C-alpha positions in Angstrom: 77.1 8.2 -47.9 78.0 4.7 -47.0 81.0 5.9 -44.9 78.6 8.1 -42.9 76.0 5.5 -42.4 78.6 3.4 -41.1 80.0 6.0 -38.8 76.6 6.7 -37.3 76.2 2.9 -36.7 79.4 2.5 -35.0 78.9 5.6 -32.8 75.4 4.2 -31.8 76.8 0.8 -30.7 79.5 2.4 -28.8 77.1 4.7 -26.9 75.0 1.7 -26.1 77.8 -0.2 -24.6 77.4 -0.5 -20.9 79.5 1.9 -18.8 81.2 -0.9 -16.9 81.7 -2.9 -20.3 81.0 -6.2 -20.9 84.6 -7.8 -20.4 87.1 -6.7 -17.7 89.8 -5.0 -19.4 89.0 -6.2 -22.8 88.2 -4.4 -26.1 87.4 -5.6 -29.7 87.1 -4.1 -33.0 83.6 -2.9 -34.6 81.6 -3.5 -37.8 78.3 -2.1 -38.7 76.8 -5.2 -39.6 76.5 -9.2 -38.6 78.4 -11.9 -40.4 75.5 -12.9 -42.5 75.3 -16.8 -43.5 74.1 -18.5 -46.5 70.9 -20.7 -46.3 72.9 -23.8 -46.2 74.9 -22.8 -43.3 72.0 -21.7 -41.4 70.3 -24.9 -42.0 73.5 -26.7 -40.8 73.5 -24.6 -37.6 69.9 -25.2 -37.1 70.4 -29.2 -37.4 73.7 -29.3 -35.3 72.3 -28.7 -31.7 70.6 -32.3 -31.9 73.7 -33.9 -32.9 75.7 -32.3 -30.0 72.9 -33.1 -27.4 73.1 -36.7 -28.7 76.9 -36.7 -28.4 76.8 -35.5 -24.9 74.0 -38.0 -23.8 75.9 -40.8 -25.3 79.2 -39.8 -23.8 77.6 -39.7 -20.4 76.2 -43.0 -21.0 79.6 -44.3 -22.2 81.1 -43.0 -19.0 78.6 -44.7 -16.6 78.9 -47.9 -18.7 82.7 -47.9 -18.2 82.4 -47.2 -14.3 79.7 -50.2 -14.0 82.0 -52.5 -16.1 79.7 -52.8 -19.2 82.2 -50.8 -21.4 86.2 -50.6 -21.3 87.3 -49.7 -17.9 90.0 -47.4 -19.1 87.4 -45.0 -20.7 86.4 -43.7 -17.0 89.9 -44.2 -15.9 91.3 -41.9 -18.3 88.5 -39.4 -17.8 89.1 -39.4 -14.0 92.8 -38.9 -14.2 94.1 -36.0 -12.0 90.7 -35.4 -10.4 90.2 -35.4 -6.6 88.1 -38.4 -5.4 85.4 -35.8 -4.2 85.1 -34.3 -8.0 84.8 -37.9 -9.3 82.1 -38.9 -6.8 79.7 -35.8 -7.2 80.0 -36.4 -11.0 79.0 -39.7 -10.7 76.0 -39.0 -8.4 74.3 -36.7 -11.0 72.5 -39.6 -12.9 70.5 -38.3 -15.9 71.5 -34.7 -15.6 73.1 -33.0 -18.7 74.2 -29.6 -19.6 71.2 -27.6 -20.8 73.3 -24.7 -22.6 75.6 -26.1 -25.5 78.0 -23.8 -27.2 80.3 -25.5 -29.8 83.3 -23.8 -31.4 83.2 -24.0 -35.0 86.1 -23.0 -37.4 85.0 -22.3 -41.1 87.6 -24.1 -43.3 87.9 -24.6 -47.1 86.2 -27.9 -46.9 83.2 -26.9 -44.5 83.0 -26.6 -40.9 85.3 -28.2 -38.2 83.9 -28.7 -34.6 87.0 -28.3 -32.3 85.0 -27.9 -28.8 81.7 -28.4 -27.1 81.6 -25.8 -24.2 78.7 -26.5 -21.4 80.0 -23.5 -19.2 80.4 -21.0 -22.1 81.3 -17.4 -21.9 79.9 -14.8 -24.1 76.3 -15.3 -23.1 75.9 -11.7 -22.1 78.0 -10.2 -24.7 76.0 -12.2 -27.4 72.6 -11.1 -25.9 73.8 -7.5 -26.1 75.0 -7.6 -29.5 71.6 -9.3 -30.5 69.6 -6.6 -28.9 71.6 -3.7 -30.4 72.0 -5.1 -33.9 68.4 -6.0 -34.0 67.5 -2.4 -33.2 69.3 -1.6 -36.3 66.9 -3.7 -38.5 69.5 -6.5 -38.8 67.9 -10.2 -39.0 69.9 -12.4 -36.7 70.1 -16.1 -35.9 67.8 -16.4 -32.6 66.2 -13.1 -33.4 67.0 -10.1 -31.1 66.1 -11.6 -27.9 67.2 -15.3 -28.2 70.0 -15.3 -25.7 68.0 -13.3 -23.2 65.1 -15.6 -23.4 67.4 -18.7 -23.0 68.8 -17.2 -19.7 65.0 -16.4 -18.5 64.1 -20.0 -19.3 67.0 -21.5 -17.1 67.1 -19.0 -14.3 63.5 -17.6 -14.2 63.3 -14.0 -12.9 65.4 -14.7 -9.7 68.0 -17.4 -10.1 71.7 -16.8 -9.3 74.7 -17.1 -11.5 77.9 -18.2 -9.5 81.4 -16.9 -10.8 84.7 -18.2 -9.4 87.6 -15.7 -9.6 89.1 -17.6 -12.4 86.1 -16.7 -14.5 86.0 -13.0 -13.0 86.5 -11.3 -16.5 82.9 -12.5 -17.5 81.4 -11.0 -14.6 80.4 -7.8 -16.2 78.3 -9.4 -18.9 76.3 -11.4 -16.4 75.7 -8.3 -14.4 74.4 -6.4 -17.3 72.3 -9.3 -18.4 70.7 -10.3 -15.0 71.6 -7.4 -12.6 74.6 -7.3 -10.2 72.7 -8.6 -7.1 72.1 -11.9 -9.0 75.8 -12.3 -9.8 77.4 -14.2 -6.8 81.1 -15.0 -6.1 81.6 -18.7 -6.1 84.2 -18.6 -3.3 81.8 -17.4 -0.6 78.5 -19.0 -2.1 76.4 -21.4 0.1 73.5 -23.2 -1.7 70.1 -22.0 -0.1 67.9 -23.2 -3.0 68.1 -25.1 -6.1 68.7 -23.7 -9.5 71.8 -21.5 -9.7 73.8 -21.3 -12.9 77.5 -22.6 -12.5 79.8 -20.2 -14.4 83.0 -22.1 -13.1 84.8 -24.9 -14.3 85.0 -28.0 -12.2 88.9 -27.6 -11.6 87.7 -24.7 -9.1 85.7 -27.1 -7.0 88.1 -28.0 -4.5 88.6 -24.2 -3.4 84.9 -23.4 -3.1 84.4 -24.3 0.6 80.7 -22.7 1.0 79.6 -24.8 -2.1 81.2 -28.0 -1.1 79.7 -27.7 2.4 76.2 -27.0 1.4 76.2 -29.2 -1.9 73.9 -32.3 -2.2 72.9 -34.4 -5.3 69.2 -33.1 -5.0 70.4 -29.6 -6.0 69.6 -29.0 -9.8 72.6 -26.7 -10.9 73.0 -25.5 -14.5 75.4 -27.3 -15.7 75.7 -30.2 -13.4 79.0 -30.7 -12.0 80.3 -33.3 -14.2 84.1 -32.8 -14.5 84.4 -35.7 -16.9 82.1 -34.2 -19.3 84.2 -31.2 -19.5 87.2 -33.2 -21.1 88.5 -32.3 -24.5 89.8 -36.0 -24.4 86.1 -37.0 -25.7 87.3 -36.2 -29.4 90.4 -38.7 -29.1 87.8 -41.4 -27.6 85.4 -40.7 -30.4 87.9 -41.5 -32.9 89.2 -44.8 -31.2 88.7 -48.0 -32.9 87.8 -50.0 -30.0 84.9 -47.6 -29.3 83.7 -47.2 -32.9 80.8 -49.8 -32.4 79.6 -48.0 -29.5 79.4 -44.6 -31.0 77.6 -46.2 -34.2 75.2 -47.9 -32.2 74.3 -45.1 -29.7 74.4 -42.1 -32.0 72.9 -43.9 -35.1 74.9 -44.4 -38.2 73.7 -40.7 -39.5 74.8 -38.9 -36.6 78.0 -40.8 -36.3 79.1 -40.2 -39.8 78.1 -36.4 -39.8 80.0 -35.9 -36.5 83.2 -37.9 -37.9 83.0 -35.4 -40.7 82.9 -32.3 -38.4 85.7 -33.5 -35.6 89.3 -33.3 -36.6 91.2 -36.5 -36.1 92.5 -36.8 -32.5 94.6 -39.2 -30.4 95.2 -39.4 -26.7 98.8 -38.4 -25.7 99.1 -41.5 -23.6 102.9 -42.9 -22.9 102.8 -46.5 -24.2 104.9 -49.1 -25.9 103.4 -50.7 -29.1 104.3 -54.2 -30.3 106.6 -54.4 -33.2 103.8 -54.6 -35.6 101.6 -51.8 -34.1 101.1 -48.4 -35.6 99.3 -45.3 -34.5 96.4 -44.8 -36.7 96.5 -42.2 -39.3 100.1 -40.9 -38.0 102.0 -43.8 -39.3 104.5 -44.1 -36.5 105.3 -46.8 -33.9 106.1 -44.6 -31.1 105.9 -41.0 -29.8 109.5 -40.6 -30.4 108.8 -40.4 -34.0 106.3 -37.8 -33.5 109.2 -35.6 -32.1 111.1 -35.8 -35.6 108.2 -34.5 -37.8 108.8 -31.6 -40.2 107.2 -28.5 -39.9 104.6 -29.3 -42.5 104.1 -32.6 -40.8 103.5 -30.7 -37.4 100.3 -29.2 -38.5 98.9 -30.8 -35.3 97.5 -29.3 -32.1 98.6 -30.4 -28.6 95.8 -29.6 -26.1 95.1 -29.8 -22.5 92.3 -32.1 -22.0 90.6 -30.3 -19.1 90.5 -29.8 -15.2 93.1 -27.1 -15.3 92.9 -23.3 -15.7 95.0 -23.9 -19.1 91.9 -25.8 -20.5 89.9 -22.9 -21.7 90.4 -20.0 -24.0 93.7 -20.3 -26.2 95.7 -21.4 -23.1 97.2 -25.0 -23.2 97.0 -25.2 -26.9 100.2 -25.6 -29.0 100.1 -25.4 -32.9 103.2 -27.6 -33.9 103.7 -25.9 -37.3 103.9 -22.6 -35.5 106.9 -23.4 -33.4 110.4 -24.5 -34.2 111.4 -28.1 -33.5 112.9 -27.3 -30.3 109.7 -26.2 -28.8 107.6 -29.1 -30.5 110.0 -31.7 -28.7 109.6 -30.0 -25.5 105.8 -29.8 -25.7 105.4 -33.5 -26.9 107.4 -34.7 -24.0 105.7 -32.5 -21.4 102.4 -33.7 -22.6 103.3 -37.3 -22.3 105.0 -36.7 -19.0 101.8 -35.3 -17.4 99.3 -37.9 -18.5 98.7 -39.5 -15.2 97.7 -36.1 -13.9 96.7 -33.9 -16.8 95.9 -35.5 -19.8 96.5 -34.1 -23.3 95.2 -35.1 -26.9 96.9 -34.4 -30.1 94.6 -33.2 -32.7 94.9 -32.4 -36.6 95.0 -28.6 -37.1 91.9 -27.3 -38.9 92.7 -24.7 -41.4 90.7 -21.7 -41.4 89.1 -20.2 -44.5 89.6 -16.8 -45.1 86.6 -14.5 -45.6 86.0 -10.8 -46.1 84.0 -8.6 -43.9 83.7 -4.8 -43.5 85.4 -3.3 -40.2 85.5 0.1 -38.8 88.8 1.6 -39.2 89.2 4.0 -36.3 92.3 5.9 -37.9 90.7 6.4 -41.3 87.2 7.0 -39.7 85.3 4.7 -42.2 84.2 1.1 -42.9 86.8 -1.0 -44.6 86.8 -4.6 -46.2 89.5 -6.6 -44.4 90.3 -10.4 -44.7 89.6 -12.5 -41.4 89.6 -16.2 -40.1 86.3 -16.9 -38.5 85.4 -18.8 -35.4 81.6 -19.3 -34.9 79.8 -20.2 -31.4 76.2 -20.9 -31.6 74.1 -21.2 -28.4 71.7 -24.3 -28.0 69.2 -24.5 -25.3 68.4 -28.2 -24.5 64.8 -28.8 -23.1 64.0 -32.6 -23.1 64.1 -33.8 -26.7 63.9 -30.4 -28.0 67.0 -28.4 -28.9 66.9 -24.7 -29.9 69.2 -22.3 -31.6 69.3 -19.1 -29.6 71.8 -16.9 -30.9 75.5 -17.1 -32.6 78.6 -15.0 -31.9 81.2 -14.7 -34.7 84.8 -13.8 -33.9 86.9 -12.7 -36.9 90.7 -12.8 -36.3 93.4 -11.5 -38.3 94.9 -13.9 -41.0 98.3 -14.0 -39.5 96.8 -15.5 -36.3 97.0 -19.2 -35.7 94.5 -19.4 -32.9 91.0 -17.8 -33.2 90.0 -16.1 -30.0 88.7 -12.8 -28.6 91.8 -10.8 -28.8 91.8 -6.8 -29.0 92.5 -7.0 -32.7 89.5 -9.4 -33.4 86.1 -8.3 -34.4 83.0 -9.8 -32.5 79.5 -9.7 -34.2 76.4 -11.6 -33.9 75.6 -14.1 -36.7 72.7 -13.0 -39.2 71.0 -14.5 -42.0 70.5 -13.5 -45.6 67.4 -11.4 -46.1 64.3 -13.6 -47.3 65.7 -16.9 -45.5 63.0 -19.0 -44.1 64.4 -22.0 -42.2 
């Protein structure tokens, strides 16, 4: 009986899939139900958005204070490394403007949630909207309801605003075309601003190749997200953990938000070539030079090297190396490469967040039935910021096989919306 019900649900979902798909050339595995969260996790997600919005606002303020000489100069210098003068300039022009759509990457660990990224130009908007609508038709109770994601896009773009996509992000074109219609999804390489209000679906490292956009851009245009390349750097996590900036973060975030975010963000360090004094030690690593990092054992290498930003390697799972997943020779090579690229392409080192294993039923194509399997979970909630209000509009869960270190949308992963336990009232 349950098997037949599962088969019917999966067939309904597959039939409802747009004929051109939602991602170019990509597939995923199916489940007949969302990933349901307990009440405490739902409350956590509902409260997280304001903390993330506050972090973005304080980060923007810190960068500007650094430029003005009211905070350490090296903050803005580090965040501007490798960027063309034009990209730096237009980022500084947009006073007060911040991204309205925020999507964190959250990893479920045995100790709770770990926050590994905040994406202000997130993929998966159309996909999550589609999942909300289709699972909503099945009677499932979902975070954001069955129309949360669609309402978020409508609020930002209205009924006629454009989404501009670069070739680098072309894989995501189908989900946007399904969501708002092909005529409103424009190629960034040919786009010229005629009116304010488009949605930017490209990272700022694409900017210098977009001649029409560059020729018609001016600081009065209100684009979502604003073209602030410095806010797209993962290096913020290292800055968040640096002792010289601790008082700034405490004061601007408030003690409560500061402690909660410190509890979520894994320890991170900027991979900057430097020579410490004889008594100097890199905090929490217990080493006096990066050379000592090369000699860490496999267990000691439960660390991640990440490209910070302004690079095609800075999104998805590209540009990420988990130290314990590679032999020592590869680890040494990656450490030296990251340090050598600092002046043009900063990297950061971060503690690896060990995912907790959960069980969730998934459709087994060969057997033709639902089957309980074990997975690692990445959660991506989507928040809409409107002034002081931050609303949770929906969430996407990516369930990856337990033998994979990096959690992302591979073809053997499962993509489902996030639901809530029946009877929950926030």
